[in-house]
C-alpha positions in Angstrom: 126.5 15.8 -14.0 127.7 12.8 -14.2 131.0 13.5 -15.8 131.4 16.0 -12.0 130.3 13.3 -9.8 132.5 10.0 -11.0 136.2 12.3 -10.8 134.4 13.4 -7.2 133.7 10.1 -6.0 137.3 8.4 -6.7 139.0 11.7 -5.3 137.1 11.3 -2.2 136.9 7.6 -1.9 139.4 6.2 -4.0 143.0 4.8 -3.8 145.6 7.6 -3.7 147.0 7.0 -7.0 143.5 7.8 -8.2 142.9 10.8 -6.4 145.6 13.3 -8.6 144.2 11.5 -11.6 140.3 12.4 -10.5 141.4 16.2 -9.9 143.5 16.8 -13.0 139.8 15.3 -14.9 138.0 18.0 -12.6 140.3 20.6 -13.5 140.0 19.6 -17.2 135.9 19.8 -17.0 135.5 23.1 -15.1 138.9 24.5 -17.4 141.8 26.2 -16.1 140.2 29.5 -17.1 138.1 29.9 -14.1 139.3 31.2 -11.1 137.1 29.7 -8.3 137.8 26.3 -9.2 140.1 25.7 -6.0 137.1 27.3 -3.7 134.5 24.8 -6.1 136.3 21.4 -5.0 137.1 22.8 -1.2 133.2 23.4 -0.9 132.1 20.0 -2.6 134.9 18.0 -0.2 134.9 19.8 2.9 132.9 18.4 5.7 129.6 20.1 6.9 130.1 22.5 9.5 128.7 20.7 12.7 127.8 23.7 14.7 125.0 23.9 17.1 121.6 25.2 16.3 120.1 27.9 19.3 116.8 29.6 19.6 116.8 32.5 21.6 112.9 33.4 22.3 112.3 36.6 23.2 111.0 37.0 27.3 110.9 39.4 30.2 115.0 37.8 31.2 116.5 37.9 27.1 115.5 41.2 25.9 116.4 44.8 27.0 113.6 47.7 26.7 114.8 50.5 24.9 118.7 50.4 25.5 121.5 48.8 24.9 123.7 48.0 27.6 127.6 47.0 26.8 127.8 45.4 30.6 124.7 43.6 30.5 125.2 40.1 31.1 125.2 38.0 27.3 121.9 35.6 27.9 123.7 33.1 25.5 126.8 32.3 24.6 127.7 30.5 21.1 130.8 28.9 18.8 131.7 29.7 15.9 129.5 28.3 13.6 126.7 27.7 15.4 123.0 29.2 14.6 120.7 31.4 16.2 117.6 32.1 14.9 116.1 35.1 17.0 112.9 35.7 18.3 111.5 39.1 17.5 108.2 41.6 18.8 106.3 44.3 17.7 106.8 47.1 20.1 103.1 47.7 20.3 101.6 47.1 23.2 98.8 44.0 23.8 96.6 46.8 24.8 97.3 48.8 21.5 97.0 46.1 19.6 93.3 44.8 21.2 92.2 48.4 20.4 93.2 48.6 16.6 91.0 45.0 16.7 93.5 42.6 16.8 92.1 39.3 19.1 93.5 38.6 21.9 94.8 35.0 21.0 96.6 36.5 17.9 98.7 38.7 20.5 101.7 36.8 20.9 101.8 35.7 24.8 105.8 36.6 25.0 104.5 40.1 24.0 101.8 40.3 27.0 104.6 38.8 29.5 106.7 41.3 28.5 105.2 44.2 29.2 103.6 42.6 31.9 106.9 41.6 33.8 109.4 44.2 32.4 109.8 47.3 35.0 113.9 48.2 33.6 113.1 50.2 30.6 115.5 52.5 28.8 114.7 55.7 27.2 113.8 54.4 24.1 110.5 52.4 22.8 112.3 49.5 21.5 112.1 45.8 22.7 115.5 44.7 21.7 117.0 40.8 21.8 119.9 41.0 24.6 124.0 40.4 23.1 125.1 37.0 22.4 128.5 36.8 22.5 130.7 34.1 20.7 
């Protein structure tokens, strides 16, 4: 591993004259027969993506119940490279979960709120996350 790291450190931080030498050493180490070496070098030396992180919670304001509509207003605008964690829910109602033996405190508060507050329901039975726009 040291044989790989040393040329990379010189290539990234060394004087201009050592960059070409370090790259040649790395290429010799990897071998010219490997067609992926340019991708490997780029992935090791490229700056990490610095996109934003988002969490999209399931709430009465962020879901569509039983339909998708292309004219619906997006609930989140993101940039390329951003990461979104999307909360999903069961389609089962809190009442049916309780009847099946699930304790009331184990039923997600978001599911209870959606069943209590959402009145605009489409023909389908699924709770869907509304669209995000890049």
